[in-house]
PyMOL Python script that loads the backbone (N, CA, C, O; Angstrom):
from pymol import cmd

cmd.read_pdbstr("""\
ATOM      1  N   MET A   1     111.902 102.970  98.836  1.00  0.00           N
ATOM      2  CA  MET A   1     111.861 102.073  99.504  1.00  0.00           C
ATOM      3  C   MET A   1     111.651 100.519  99.161  1.00  0.00           C
ATOM      4  O   MET A   1     110.542 100.054  98.897  1.00  0.00           O
ATOM      5  N   PRO A   2     112.581  99.927  99.184  1.00  0.00           N
ATOM      6  CA  PRO A   2     111.877  98.825  98.176  1.00  0.00           C
ATOM      7  C   PRO A   2     110.492  98.086  99.120  1.00  0.00           C
ATOM      8  O   PRO A   2     109.844  98.358 100.130  1.00  0.00           O
ATOM      9  N   GLN A   3     110.538  97.070  98.129  1.00  0.00           N
ATOM     10  CA  GLN A   3     109.346  96.514  98.197  1.00  0.00           C
ATOM     11  C   GLN A   3     109.297  95.761  99.649  1.00  0.00           C
ATOM     12  O   GLN A   3     110.371  95.161  99.623  1.00  0.00           O
ATOM     13  N   THR A   4     108.619  95.403 101.032  1.00  0.00           N
ATOM     14  CA  THR A   4     108.816  94.571 102.068  1.00  0.00           C
ATOM     15  C   THR A   4     107.507  93.782 102.335  1.00  0.00           C
ATOM     16  O   THR A   4     106.295  93.935 102.179  1.00  0.00           O
ATOM     17  N   ALA A   5     108.246  92.997 102.747  1.00  0.00           N
ATOM     18  CA  ALA A   5     106.937  91.875 103.147  1.00  0.00           C
ATOM     19  C   ALA A   5     105.207  92.664 103.757  1.00  0.00           C
ATOM     20  O   ALA A   5     104.011  92.391 103.865  1.00  0.00           O
ATOM     21  N   LEU A   6     106.190  93.746 103.996  1.00  0.00           N
ATOM     22  CA  LEU A   6     104.981  94.875 104.761  1.00  0.00           C
ATOM     23  C   LEU A   6     104.356  95.033 103.442  1.00  0.00           C
ATOM     24  O   LEU A   6     103.157  94.812 103.275  1.00  0.00           O
ATOM     25  N   HIS A   7     104.981  95.334 102.696  1.00  0.00           N
ATOM     26  CA  HIS A   7     103.899  96.087 101.073  1.00  0.00           C
ATOM     27  C   HIS A   7     103.485  94.378 100.614  1.00  0.00           C
ATOM     28  O   HIS A   7     102.768  94.882  99.750  1.00  0.00           O
ATOM     29  N   ARG A   8     103.345  93.302 100.468  1.00  0.00           N
ATOM     30  CA  ARG A   8     103.501  92.290 100.098  1.00  0.00           C
ATOM     31  C   ARG A   8     101.717  92.093 100.846  1.00  0.00           C
ATOM     32  O   ARG A   8     100.683  92.203 100.186  1.00  0.00           O
ATOM     33  N   LYS A   9     101.760  91.920 101.696  1.00  0.00           N
ATOM     34  CA  LYS A   9     101.036  91.551 102.484  1.00  0.00           C
ATOM     35  C   LYS A   9      99.665  92.564 102.208  1.00  0.00           C
ATOM     36  O   LYS A   9      98.604  92.065 101.832  1.00  0.00           O
ATOM     37  N   LEU A  10      99.787  93.765 102.396  1.00  0.00           N
ATOM     38  CA  LEU A  10      98.730  94.524 101.888  1.00  0.00           C
ATOM     39  C   LEU A  10      98.403  93.914 100.310  1.00  0.00           C
ATOM     40  O   LEU A  10      97.362  93.318 100.033  1.00  0.00           O
ATOM     41  N   ARG A  11      99.277  94.132  99.547  1.00  0.00           N
ATOM     42  CA  ARG A  11      98.593  94.155  98.386  1.00  0.00           C
ATOM     43  C   ARG A  11      97.496  93.416  98.064  1.00  0.00           C
ATOM     44  O   ARG A  11      96.633  93.744  97.249  1.00  0.00           O
ATOM     45  N   GLN A  12      97.543  92.172  98.865  1.00  0.00           N
ATOM     46  CA  GLN A  12      96.722  91.369  98.617  1.00  0.00           C
ATOM     47  C   GLN A  12      95.244  91.400  99.125  1.00  0.00           C
ATOM     48  O   GLN A  12      94.484  90.443  98.974  1.00  0.00           O
ATOM     49  N   LEU A  13      94.821  92.804  99.863  1.00  0.00           N
ATOM     50  CA  LEU A  13      93.606  93.760 100.127  1.00  0.00           C
ATOM     51  C   LEU A  13      93.234  94.470  99.158  1.00  0.00           C
ATOM     52  O   LEU A  13      92.081  94.899  99.127  1.00  0.00           O
ATOM     53  N   ILE A  14      94.269  94.781  98.013  1.00  0.00           N
ATOM     54  CA  ILE A  14      93.936  95.596  96.982  1.00  0.00           C
ATOM     55  C   ILE A  14      92.183  95.517  96.705  1.00  0.00           C
ATOM     56  O   ILE A  14      91.941  94.797  95.736  1.00  0.00           O
ATOM     57  N   GLY A  15      91.356  95.907  97.135  1.00  0.00           N
ATOM     58  CA  GLY A  15      89.821  96.069  96.587  1.00  0.00           C
ATOM     59  C   GLY A  15      89.019  95.650  97.378  1.00  0.00           C
ATOM     60  O   GLY A  15      87.865  95.530  96.969  1.00  0.00           O
ATOM     61  N   GLN A  16      89.301  95.306  98.671  1.00  0.00           N
ATOM     62  CA  GLN A  16      88.540  95.111  99.993  1.00  0.00           C
ATOM     63  C   GLN A  16      88.532  96.490 100.514  1.00  0.00           C
ATOM     64  O   GLN A  16      89.216  97.505 100.384  1.00  0.00           O
ATOM     65  N   ARG A  17      87.434  96.099 101.186  1.00  0.00           N
ATOM     66  CA  ARG A  17      86.597  97.330 101.698  1.00  0.00           C
ATOM     67  C   ARG A  17      86.939  97.638 103.793  1.00  0.00           C
ATOM     68  O   ARG A  17      86.836  96.734 104.622  1.00  0.00           O
ATOM     69  N   PHE A  18      87.143  98.423 103.972  1.00  0.00           N
ATOM     70  CA  PHE A  18      87.591  99.054 105.547  1.00  0.00           C
ATOM     71  C   PHE A  18      86.479  99.951 106.020  1.00  0.00           C
ATOM     72  O   PHE A  18      85.977 100.810 105.295  1.00  0.00           O
ATOM     73  N   ASP A  19      86.116  99.724 107.249  1.00  0.00           N
ATOM     74  CA  ASP A  19      85.461 100.780 107.967  1.00  0.00           C
ATOM     75  C   ASP A  19      87.141 101.552 108.554  1.00  0.00           C
ATOM     76  O   ASP A  19      88.207 100.977 108.773  1.00  0.00           O
ATOM     77  N   TYR A  20      86.927 102.441 108.620  1.00  0.00           N
ATOM     78  CA  TYR A  20      88.277 103.406 108.854  1.00  0.00           C
ATOM     79  C   TYR A  20      87.595 104.900 109.062  1.00  0.00           C
ATOM     80  O   TYR A  20      87.339 105.542 108.044  1.00  0.00           O
ATOM     81  N   LEU A  21      87.296 105.465 110.356  1.00  0.00           N
ATOM     82  CA  LEU A  21      86.829 106.834 111.048  1.00  0.00           C
ATOM     83  C   LEU A  21      86.210 107.194 110.496  1.00  0.00           C
ATOM     84  O   LEU A  21      86.464 108.095 109.696  1.00  0.00           O
ATOM     85  N   GLY A  22      84.668 106.465 110.712  1.00  0.00           N
ATOM     86  CA  GLY A  22      83.633 106.222 110.749  1.00  0.00           C
ATOM     87  C   GLY A  22      82.850 106.011 109.443  1.00  0.00           C
ATOM     88  O   GLY A  22      81.635 105.818 109.489  1.00  0.00           O
ATOM     89  N   GLU A  23      83.662 106.051 108.038  1.00  0.00           N
ATOM     90  CA  GLU A  23      83.176 105.989 106.817  1.00  0.00           C
ATOM     91  C   GLU A  23      83.782 104.817 105.975  1.00  0.00           C
ATOM     92  O   GLU A  23      84.872 104.465 106.426  1.00  0.00           O
ATOM     93  N   VAL A  24      83.319 104.028 104.730  1.00  0.00           N
ATOM     94  CA  VAL A  24      83.925 102.808 104.284  1.00  0.00           C
ATOM     95  C   VAL A  24      84.603 103.539 103.160  1.00  0.00           C
ATOM     96  O   VAL A  24      84.313 104.439 102.371  1.00  0.00           O
ATOM     97  N   TRP A  25      85.730 102.692 103.450  1.00  0.00           N
ATOM     98  CA  TRP A  25      87.046 103.111 102.299  1.00  0.00           C
ATOM     99  C   TRP A  25      87.344 101.509 101.667  1.00  0.00           C
ATOM    100  O   TRP A  25      87.207 100.359 102.086  1.00  0.00           O
ATOM    101  N   ILE A  26      87.773 102.088 100.555  1.00  0.00           N
ATOM    102  CA  ILE A  26      88.393 100.689  99.228  1.00  0.00           C
ATOM    103  C   ILE A  26      90.221 100.995  99.186  1.00  0.00           C
ATOM    104  O   ILE A  26      90.929 101.969  98.928  1.00  0.00           O
ATOM    105  N   LEU A  27      90.397  99.904  99.498  1.00  0.00           N
ATOM    106  CA  LEU A  27      92.170  99.984  99.331  1.00  0.00           C
ATOM    107  C   LEU A  27      93.251  99.338  97.622  1.00  0.00           C
ATOM    108  O   LEU A  27      93.868  98.389  97.138  1.00  0.00           O
ATOM    109  N   ILE A  28      92.867 100.513  97.429  1.00  0.00           N
ATOM    110  CA  ILE A  28      93.028 100.367  95.528  1.00  0.00           C
ATOM    111  C   ILE A  28      94.644 100.687  95.448  1.00  0.00           C
ATOM    112  O   ILE A  28      95.006 100.472  94.291  1.00  0.00           O
ATOM    113  N   GLU A  29      95.622 101.078  96.183  1.00  0.00           N
ATOM    114  CA  GLU A  29      97.234 100.804  95.907  1.00  0.00           C
ATOM    115  C   GLU A  29      98.067 100.636  96.777  1.00  0.00           C
ATOM    116  O   GLU A  29      97.701 100.874  97.928  1.00  0.00           O
ATOM    117  N   VAL A  30      98.921 100.354  96.637  1.00  0.00           N
ATOM    118  CA  VAL A  30     100.128 100.172  97.595  1.00  0.00           C
ATOM    119  C   VAL A  30     101.039 100.529  96.722  1.00  0.00           C
ATOM    120  O   VAL A  30     101.398 100.011  95.665  1.00  0.00           O
ATOM    121  N   LEU A  31     101.514 101.869  97.517  1.00  0.00           N
ATOM    122  CA  LEU A  31     102.841 102.763  96.526  1.00  0.00           C
ATOM    123  C   LEU A  31     103.876 102.395  98.131  1.00  0.00           C
ATOM    124  O   LEU A  31     103.809 102.724  99.315  1.00  0.00           O
ATOM    125  N   GLY A  32     104.951 101.375  97.107  1.00  0.00           N
ATOM    126  CA  GLY A  32     105.800 100.792  98.000  1.00  0.00           C
ATOM    127  C   GLY A  32     107.096 101.514  97.667  1.00  0.00           C
ATOM    128  O   GLY A  32     108.139 100.934  97.969  1.00  0.00           O
ATOM    129  N   ASP A  33     107.172 102.887  96.994  1.00  0.00           N
ATOM    130  CA  ASP A  33     108.176 103.704  97.007  1.00  0.00           C
ATOM    131  C   ASP A  33     107.892 104.894  97.939  1.00  0.00           C
ATOM    132  O   ASP A  33     108.708 105.710  98.368  1.00  0.00           O
ATOM    133  N   ASP A  34     106.520 104.825  98.174  1.00  0.00           N
ATOM    134  CA  ASP A  34     106.317 106.456  99.097  1.00  0.00           C
ATOM    135  C   ASP A  34     105.661 105.323 100.704  1.00  0.00           C
ATOM    136  O   ASP A  34     105.211 105.627 101.808  1.00  0.00           O
ATOM    137  N   ASP A  35     105.903 104.198 100.107  1.00  0.00           N
ATOM    138  CA  ASP A  35     105.678 103.615 102.038  1.00  0.00           C
ATOM    139  C   ASP A  35     104.585 104.232 102.780  1.00  0.00           C
ATOM    140  O   ASP A  35     104.281 104.523 103.937  1.00  0.00           O
ATOM    141  N   SER A  36     103.943 104.326 101.089  1.00  0.00           N
ATOM    142  CA  SER A  36     101.982 104.444 101.645  1.00  0.00           C
ATOM    143  C   SER A  36     101.328 103.641 101.283  1.00  0.00           C
ATOM    144  O   SER A  36     101.965 102.593 101.176  1.00  0.00           O
ATOM    145  N   LEU A  37     100.032 103.525 100.936  1.00  0.00           N
ATOM    146  CA  LEU A  37      98.644 102.746 100.577  1.00  0.00           C
ATOM    147  C   LEU A  37      97.533 103.826 100.382  1.00  0.00           C
ATOM    148  O   LEU A  37      97.158 104.512 101.333  1.00  0.00           O
ATOM    149  N   VAL A  38      97.103 103.935  99.336  1.00  0.00           N
ATOM    150  CA  VAL A  38      96.056 104.786  98.460  1.00  0.00           C
ATOM    151  C   VAL A  38      94.770 104.164  99.232  1.00  0.00           C
ATOM    152  O   VAL A  38      94.900 102.948  99.092  1.00  0.00           O
ATOM    153  N   LEU A  39      93.621 104.410  99.961  1.00  0.00           N
ATOM    154  CA  LEU A  39      91.994 104.382 100.060  1.00  0.00           C
ATOM    155  C   LEU A  39      91.213 104.876  99.599  1.00  0.00           C
ATOM    156  O   LEU A  39      91.203 106.048  99.974  1.00  0.00           O
ATOM    157  N   ARG A  40      90.512 104.679  98.975  1.00  0.00           N
ATOM    158  CA  ARG A  40      89.521 105.613  98.009  1.00  0.00           C
ATOM    159  C   ARG A  40      87.760 105.340  99.200  1.00  0.00           C
ATOM    160  O   ARG A  40      87.534 104.278  99.781  1.00  0.00           O
ATOM    161  N   ARG A  41      86.914 106.451  99.255  1.00  0.00           N
ATOM    162  CA  ARG A  41      86.024 106.660  99.798  1.00  0.00           C
ATOM    163  C   ARG A  41      85.041 106.030  98.680  1.00  0.00           C
ATOM    164  O   ARG A  41      84.957 106.377  97.502  1.00  0.00           O
ATOM    165  N   CYS A  42      84.007 104.580  99.633  1.00  0.00           N
ATOM    166  CA  CYS A  42      83.522 104.522  98.815  1.00  0.00           C
ATOM    167  C   CYS A  42      82.098 105.345  98.813  1.00  0.00           C
ATOM    168  O   CYS A  42      81.195 105.341  99.650  1.00  0.00           O
ATOM    169  N   VAL A  43      82.214 105.989  97.681  1.00  0.00           N
ATOM    170  CA  VAL A  43      80.679 106.140  97.546  1.00  0.00           C
ATOM    171  C   VAL A  43      79.620 106.013  97.454  1.00  0.00           C
ATOM    172  O   VAL A  43      78.660 106.783  97.458  1.00  0.00           O
ATOM    173  N   ASP A  44      79.818 104.424  97.311  1.00  0.00           N
ATOM    174  CA  ASP A  44      78.007 104.138  96.928  1.00  0.00           C
ATOM    175  C   ASP A  44      77.543 103.747  98.178  1.00  0.00           C
ATOM    176  O   ASP A  44      76.401 103.655  98.629  1.00  0.00           O
ATOM    177  N   CYS A  45      78.970 103.470  98.800  1.00  0.00           N
ATOM    178  CA  CYS A  45      78.475 102.969 100.526  1.00  0.00           C
ATOM    179  C   CYS A  45      77.757 104.423 101.760  1.00  0.00           C
ATOM    180  O   CYS A  45      76.764 104.520 102.481  1.00  0.00           O
ATOM    181  N   THR A  46      78.891 105.275 101.432  1.00  0.00           N
ATOM    182  CA  THR A  46      78.710 106.597 102.620  1.00  0.00           C
ATOM    183  C   THR A  46      78.611 107.782 101.087  1.00  0.00           C
ATOM    184  O   THR A  46      79.078 107.579  99.966  1.00  0.00           O
ATOM    185  N   PRO A  47      77.725 109.166 101.664  1.00  0.00           N
ATOM    186  CA  PRO A  47      77.515 110.173 101.438  1.00  0.00           C
ATOM    187  C   PRO A  47      78.931 110.645 101.205  1.00  0.00           C
ATOM    188  O   PRO A  47      79.841 110.217 101.914  1.00  0.00           O
ATOM    189  N   SER A  48      79.182 111.657 100.074  1.00  0.00           N
ATOM    190  CA  SER A  48      80.475 111.706 100.129  1.00  0.00           C
ATOM    191  C   SER A  48      80.498 113.383  99.598  1.00  0.00           C
ATOM    192  O   SER A  48      81.236 113.726  98.675  1.00  0.00           O
ATOM    193  N   VAL A  49      79.606 114.342 100.301  1.00  0.00           N
ATOM    194  CA  VAL A  49      79.592 115.462 100.125  1.00  0.00           C
ATOM    195  C   VAL A  49      79.744 116.247 101.341  1.00  0.00           C
ATOM    196  O   VAL A  49      79.336 115.965 102.468  1.00  0.00           O
ATOM    197  N   GLN A  50      80.369 117.237 100.966  1.00  0.00           N
ATOM    198  CA  GLN A  50      80.714 118.238 102.336  1.00  0.00           C
ATOM    199  C   GLN A  50      80.059 119.358 102.550  1.00  0.00           C
ATOM    200  O   GLN A  50      80.059 120.276 101.731  1.00  0.00           O
ATOM    201  N   ARG A  51      79.465 119.393 103.617  1.00  0.00           N
ATOM    202  CA  ARG A  51      79.309 120.481 104.193  1.00  0.00           C
ATOM    203  C   ARG A  51      79.671 121.496 104.222  1.00  0.00           C
ATOM    204  O   ARG A  51      80.885 121.304 104.280  1.00  0.00           O
ATOM    205  N   ASN A  52      79.477 122.934 104.227  1.00  0.00           N
ATOM    206  CA  ASN A  52      80.057 124.597 104.952  1.00  0.00           C
ATOM    207  C   ASN A  52      79.931 124.213 106.022  1.00  0.00           C
ATOM    208  O   ASN A  52      79.604 123.175 106.597  1.00  0.00           O
ATOM    209  N   ALA A  53      80.411 125.760 106.377  1.00  0.00           N
ATOM    210  CA  ALA A  53      80.093 125.640 107.836  1.00  0.00           C
ATOM    211  C   ALA A  53      78.175 126.579 108.393  1.00  0.00           C
ATOM    212  O   ALA A  53      77.636 127.024 109.406  1.00  0.00           O
ATOM    213  N   TYR A  54      77.940 126.438 107.251  1.00  0.00           N
ATOM    214  CA  TYR A  54      76.102 126.747 108.009  1.00  0.00           C
ATOM    215  C   TYR A  54      75.732 125.179 107.612  1.00  0.00           C
ATOM    216  O   TYR A  54      74.515 125.034 107.494  1.00  0.00           O
ATOM    217  N   GLY A  55      76.501 123.973 107.380  1.00  0.00           N
ATOM    218  CA  GLY A  55      75.256 122.821 107.012  1.00  0.00           C
ATOM    219  C   GLY A  55      74.629 122.335 105.818  1.00  0.00           C
ATOM    220  O   GLY A  55      73.936 121.342 105.596  1.00  0.00           O
ATOM    221  N   ILE A  56      75.124 123.466 104.961  1.00  0.00           N
ATOM    222  CA  ILE A  56      74.959 123.327 103.270  1.00  0.00           C
ATOM    223  C   ILE A  56      75.637 122.484 102.714  1.00  0.00           C
ATOM    224  O   ILE A  56      76.845 122.721 102.723  1.00  0.00           O
ATOM    225  N   PRO A  57      75.095 120.958 101.891  1.00  0.00           N
ATOM    226  CA  PRO A  57      75.995 120.878 100.921  1.00  0.00           C
ATOM    227  C   PRO A  57      76.604 121.630 100.020  1.00  0.00           C
ATOM    228  O   PRO A  57      75.822 122.239  99.290  1.00  0.00           O
ATOM    229  N   SER A  58      78.099 121.854  99.754  1.00  0.00           N
ATOM    230  CA  SER A  58      78.080 122.960  98.741  1.00  0.00           C
ATOM    231  C   SER A  58      79.479 122.246  97.941  1.00  0.00           C
ATOM    232  O   SER A  58      80.109 123.090  97.302  1.00  0.00           O
ATOM    233  N   ARG A  59      79.979 121.026  97.885  1.00  0.00           N
ATOM    234  CA  ARG A  59      80.656 120.403  97.148  1.00  0.00           C
ATOM    235  C   ARG A  59      80.921 118.910  97.284  1.00  0.00           C
ATOM    236  O   ARG A  59      80.277 118.280  98.123  1.00  0.00           O
ATOM    237  N   ARG A  60      81.671 118.402  96.646  1.00  0.00           N
ATOM    238  CA  ARG A  60      82.136 116.980  97.083  1.00  0.00           C
ATOM    239  C   ARG A  60      83.833 116.938  97.728  1.00  0.00           C
ATOM    240  O   ARG A  60      84.878 117.403  97.274  1.00  0.00           O
ATOM    241  N   ALA A  61      83.564 116.251  98.832  1.00  0.00           N
ATOM    242  CA  ALA A  61      84.789 116.202  99.448  1.00  0.00           C
ATOM    243  C   ALA A  61      85.756 114.991  98.821  1.00  0.00           C
ATOM    244  O   ALA A  61      85.329 114.063  98.134  1.00  0.00           O
ATOM    245  N   SER A  62      87.142 115.196  99.202  1.00  0.00           N
ATOM    246  CA  SER A  62      88.069 114.392  98.529  1.00  0.00           C
ATOM    247  C   SER A  62      87.637 112.742  98.556  1.00  0.00           C
ATOM    248  O   SER A  62      86.755 112.447  99.362  1.00  0.00           O
ATOM    249  N   ASN A  63      88.103 111.860  97.877  1.00  0.00           N
ATOM    250  CA  ASN A  63      87.296 110.942  98.161  1.00  0.00           C
ATOM    251  C   ASN A  63      89.230 109.303  98.205  1.00  0.00           C
ATOM    252  O   ASN A  63      89.389 108.091  98.357  1.00  0.00           O
ATOM    253  N   ASP A  64      89.925 110.328  97.999  1.00  0.00           N
ATOM    254  CA  ASP A  64      90.541 109.567  98.184  1.00  0.00           C
ATOM    255  C   ASP A  64      91.440 110.069  99.683  1.00  0.00           C
ATOM    256  O   ASP A  64      91.134 111.073 100.326  1.00  0.00           O
ATOM    257  N   LEU A  65      92.737 109.005 100.091  1.00  0.00           N
ATOM    258  CA  LEU A  65      93.099 109.197 101.420  1.00  0.00           C
ATOM    259  C   LEU A  65      94.515 108.675 101.322  1.00  0.00           C
ATOM    260  O   LEU A  65      94.657 107.913 100.365  1.00  0.00           O
ATOM    261  N   THR A  66      95.531 108.863 102.001  1.00  0.00           N
ATOM    262  CA  THR A  66      97.059 108.242 102.021  1.00  0.00           C
ATOM    263  C   THR A  66      97.290 108.308 102.974  1.00  0.00           C
ATOM    264  O   THR A  66      97.300 109.316 103.682  1.00  0.00           O
ATOM    265  N   LEU A  67      97.696 106.547 103.409  1.00  0.00           N
ATOM    266  CA  LEU A  67      97.765 106.560 104.639  1.00  0.00           C
ATOM    267  C   LEU A  67      99.703 106.159 104.787  1.00  0.00           C
ATOM    268  O   LEU A  67     100.288 106.044 103.711  1.00  0.00           O
ATOM    269  N   PRO A  68     100.463 105.997 105.970  1.00  0.00           N
ATOM    270  CA  PRO A  68     101.934 105.943 105.779  1.00  0.00           C
ATOM    271  C   PRO A  68     102.336 104.210 106.375  1.00  0.00           C
ATOM    272  O   PRO A  68     102.367 103.912 107.569  1.00  0.00           O
ATOM    273  N   ILE A  69     102.578 103.369 105.380  1.00  0.00           N
ATOM    274  CA  ILE A  69     102.511 102.091 105.461  1.00  0.00           C
ATOM    275  C   ILE A  69     102.651 101.876 107.110  1.00  0.00           C
ATOM    276  O   ILE A  69     101.728 101.566 107.863  1.00  0.00           O
ATOM    277  N   SER A  70     104.611 102.218 107.627  1.00  0.00           N
ATOM    278  CA  SER A  70     105.359 101.776 108.453  1.00  0.00           C
ATOM    279  C   SER A  70     105.403 102.440 109.163  1.00  0.00           C
ATOM    280  O   SER A  70     105.219 103.652 109.056  1.00  0.00           O
ATOM    281  N   ASP A  71     105.692 101.765 110.203  1.00  0.00           N
ATOM    282  CA  ASP A  71     105.658 102.034 111.418  1.00  0.00           C
ATOM    283  C   ASP A  71     107.401 103.632 111.559  1.00  0.00           C
ATOM    284  O   ASP A  71     108.228 103.853 110.675  1.00  0.00           O
ATOM    285  N   ALA A  72     107.301 104.344 112.973  1.00  0.00           N
ATOM    286  CA  ALA A  72     108.526 105.074 112.497  1.00  0.00           C
ATOM    287  C   ALA A  72     109.759 104.368 112.559  1.00  0.00           C
ATOM    288  O   ALA A  72     110.685 105.010 112.063  1.00  0.00           O
ATOM    289  N   HIS A  73     109.995 103.506 112.907  1.00  0.00           N
ATOM    290  CA  HIS A  73     111.350 102.483 113.653  1.00  0.00           C
ATOM    291  C   HIS A  73     111.302 101.782 111.816  1.00  0.00           C
ATOM    292  O   HIS A  73     112.441 101.549 111.413  1.00  0.00           O
ATOM    293  N   GLY A  74     110.303 101.497 110.891  1.00  0.00           N
ATOM    294  CA  GLY A  74     110.706 100.567 109.557  1.00  0.00           C
ATOM    295  C   GLY A  74     110.068  99.270 109.657  1.00  0.00           C
ATOM    296  O   GLY A  74     109.441  98.793 108.711  1.00  0.00           O
ATOM    297  N   ASP A  75     110.216  98.636 110.857  1.00  0.00           N
ATOM    298  CA  ASP A  75     109.554  97.459 110.952  1.00  0.00           C
ATOM    299  C   ASP A  75     108.654  96.953 111.310  1.00  0.00           C
ATOM    300  O   ASP A  75     108.758  95.818 111.774  1.00  0.00           O
ATOM    301  N   GLY A  76     106.845  97.895 111.204  1.00  0.00           N
ATOM    302  CA  GLY A  76     106.108  97.149 111.785  1.00  0.00           C
ATOM    303  C   GLY A  76     104.803  98.333 110.930  1.00  0.00           C
ATOM    304  O   GLY A  76     104.910  99.518 110.611  1.00  0.00           O
ATOM    305  N   TYR A  77     103.921  97.588 110.821  1.00  0.00           N
ATOM    306  CA  TYR A  77     102.760  98.829 110.719  1.00  0.00           C
ATOM    307  C   TYR A  77     102.505 100.023 110.984  1.00  0.00           C
ATOM    308  O   TYR A  77     102.794 100.273 112.155  1.00  0.00           O
ATOM    309  N   SER A  78     102.067 100.939 110.398  1.00  0.00           N
ATOM    310  CA  SER A  78     101.896 102.311 110.985  1.00  0.00           C
ATOM    311  C   SER A  78     100.241 102.084 112.178  1.00  0.00           C
ATOM    312  O   SER A  78      99.343 101.285 111.912  1.00  0.00           O
ATOM    313  N   GLU A  79     100.254 103.132 113.586  1.00  0.00           N
ATOM    314  CA  GLU A  79      99.147 103.266 114.079  1.00  0.00           C
ATOM    315  C   GLU A  79      98.020 102.908 113.276  1.00  0.00           C
ATOM    316  O   GLU A  79      97.196 102.035 113.547  1.00  0.00           O
ATOM    317  N   ASP A  80      98.056 103.967 111.831  1.00  0.00           N
ATOM    318  CA  ASP A  80      96.842 104.235 110.858  1.00  0.00           C
ATOM    319  C   ASP A  80      96.677 103.421 109.700  1.00  0.00           C
ATOM    320  O   ASP A  80      96.141 103.909 108.705  1.00  0.00           O
ATOM    321  N   VAL A  81      97.284 101.604 109.712  1.00  0.00           N
ATOM    322  CA  VAL A  81      97.187 100.705 109.388  1.00  0.00           C
ATOM    323  C   VAL A  81      96.787 100.276 109.769  1.00  0.00           C
ATOM    324  O   VAL A  81      95.703 100.048 109.233  1.00  0.00           O
ATOM    325  N   LEU A  82      97.076  99.399 111.480  1.00  0.00           N
ATOM    326  CA  LEU A  82      96.366  98.646 112.195  1.00  0.00           C
ATOM    327  C   LEU A  82      95.415  99.400 112.414  1.00  0.00           C
ATOM    328  O   LEU A  82      94.435  98.671 112.258  1.00  0.00           O
ATOM    329  N   LEU A  83      95.095 100.302 112.651  1.00  0.00           N
ATOM    330  CA  LEU A  83      93.098 101.287 112.935  1.00  0.00           C
ATOM    331  C   LEU A  83      92.503 100.849 111.132  1.00  0.00           C
ATOM    332  O   LEU A  83      91.302 100.996 110.901  1.00  0.00           O
ATOM    333  N   LEU A  84      93.134 100.504 110.365  1.00  0.00           N
ATOM    334  CA  LEU A  84      92.219 100.450 109.031  1.00  0.00           C
ATOM    335  C   LEU A  84      91.849  98.970 109.138  1.00  0.00           C
ATOM    336  O   LEU A  84      90.772  98.427 108.890  1.00  0.00           O
ATOM    337  N   LEU A  85      93.399  98.270 109.713  1.00  0.00           N
ATOM    338  CA  LEU A  85      93.219  96.641 108.938  1.00  0.00           C
ATOM    339  C   LEU A  85      92.245  96.058 110.475  1.00  0.00           C
ATOM    340  O   LEU A  85      91.763  94.936 110.318  1.00  0.00           O
ATOM    341  N   GLU A  86      91.942  96.747 111.909  1.00  0.00           N
ATOM    342  CA  GLU A  86      90.531  96.817 112.538  1.00  0.00           C
ATOM    343  C   GLU A  86      89.227  96.676 111.774  1.00  0.00           C
ATOM    344  O   GLU A  86      88.280  95.919 111.992  1.00  0.00           O
ATOM    345  N   GLY A  87      89.354  97.328 111.098  1.00  0.00           N
ATOM    346  CA  GLY A  87      88.214  97.515 110.666  1.00  0.00           C
ATOM    347  C   GLY A  87      87.922  96.684 109.420  1.00  0.00           C
ATOM    348  O   GLY A  87      86.793  96.865 108.963  1.00  0.00           O
ATOM    349  N   ARG A  88      88.731  95.772 108.742  1.00  0.00           N
ATOM    350  CA  ARG A  88      88.907  94.900 107.534  1.00  0.00           C
ATOM    351  C   ARG A  88      86.841  94.726 107.407  1.00  0.00           C
ATOM    352  O   ARG A  88      86.090  94.584 108.372  1.00  0.00           O
ATOM    353  N   GLN A  89      86.424  94.807 105.911  1.00  0.00           N
ATOM    354  CA  GLN A  89      85.137  94.091 106.553  1.00  0.00           C
ATOM    355  C   GLN A  89      85.543  92.759 105.371  1.00  0.00           C
ATOM    356  O   GLN A  89      86.263  92.555 104.393  1.00  0.00           O
ATOM    357  N   ARG A  90      84.404  91.985 106.349  1.00  0.00           N
ATOM    358  CA  ARG A  90      84.516  90.274 105.216  1.00  0.00           C
ATOM    359  C   ARG A  90      83.929  90.572 104.591  1.00  0.00           C
ATOM    360  O   ARG A  90      82.994  91.337 104.826  1.00  0.00           O
ATOM    361  N   ALA A  91      84.255  90.042 103.381  1.00  0.00           N
ATOM    362  CA  ALA A  91      82.894  89.501 102.316  1.00  0.00           C
ATOM    363  C   ALA A  91      81.961  88.467 102.982  1.00  0.00           C
ATOM    364  O   ALA A  91      82.246  87.875 104.023  1.00  0.00           O
ATOM    365  N   SER A  92      80.975  88.328 102.377  1.00  0.00           N
ATOM    366  CA  SER A  92      79.901  87.799 102.546  1.00  0.00           C
ATOM    367  C   SER A  92      79.670  86.471 102.272  1.00  0.00           C
ATOM    368  O   SER A  92      80.084  86.341 101.119  1.00  0.00           O
ATOM    369  N   THR A  93      79.412  85.812 102.507  1.00  0.00           N
ATOM    370  CA  THR A  93      79.247  84.132 101.312  1.00  0.00           C
ATOM    371  C   THR A  93      78.118  83.487 101.554  1.00  0.00           C
ATOM    372  O   THR A  93      77.910  82.630 102.414  1.00  0.00           O
ATOM    373  N   GLY A  94      77.473  83.883 100.849  1.00  0.00           N
ATOM    374  CA  GLY A  94      75.729  83.344 100.639  1.00  0.00           C
ATOM    375  C   GLY A  94      75.317  84.233  99.802  1.00  0.00           C
ATOM    376  O   GLY A  94      74.153  84.211  99.401  1.00  0.00           O
TER     377      GLY A  94
END
""", "prot")
cmd.dss("prot")
cmd.show_as("cartoon", "prot")
cmd.util.cbc("prot")
cmd.orient("prot")
């Protein structure tokens, strides 16, 4: 898929933090060919230890997440991206 205006707008947000699904994520890449973006869990912001069925920490959970950029029609953002953008954290000025 060629790079679209949707992709270009998201590229400007690389490196920014987002509250998404109860955790803090950092946008690390916009993949134009795959029409997706890659988020990395902010390990300094939230714990990344996964608990087993007994509640005992056993291993690290995956720190990357890939979301589709475009909706089913290809002319707007997917619901996942819209939800992500709602949680954009503003940089503090001070």
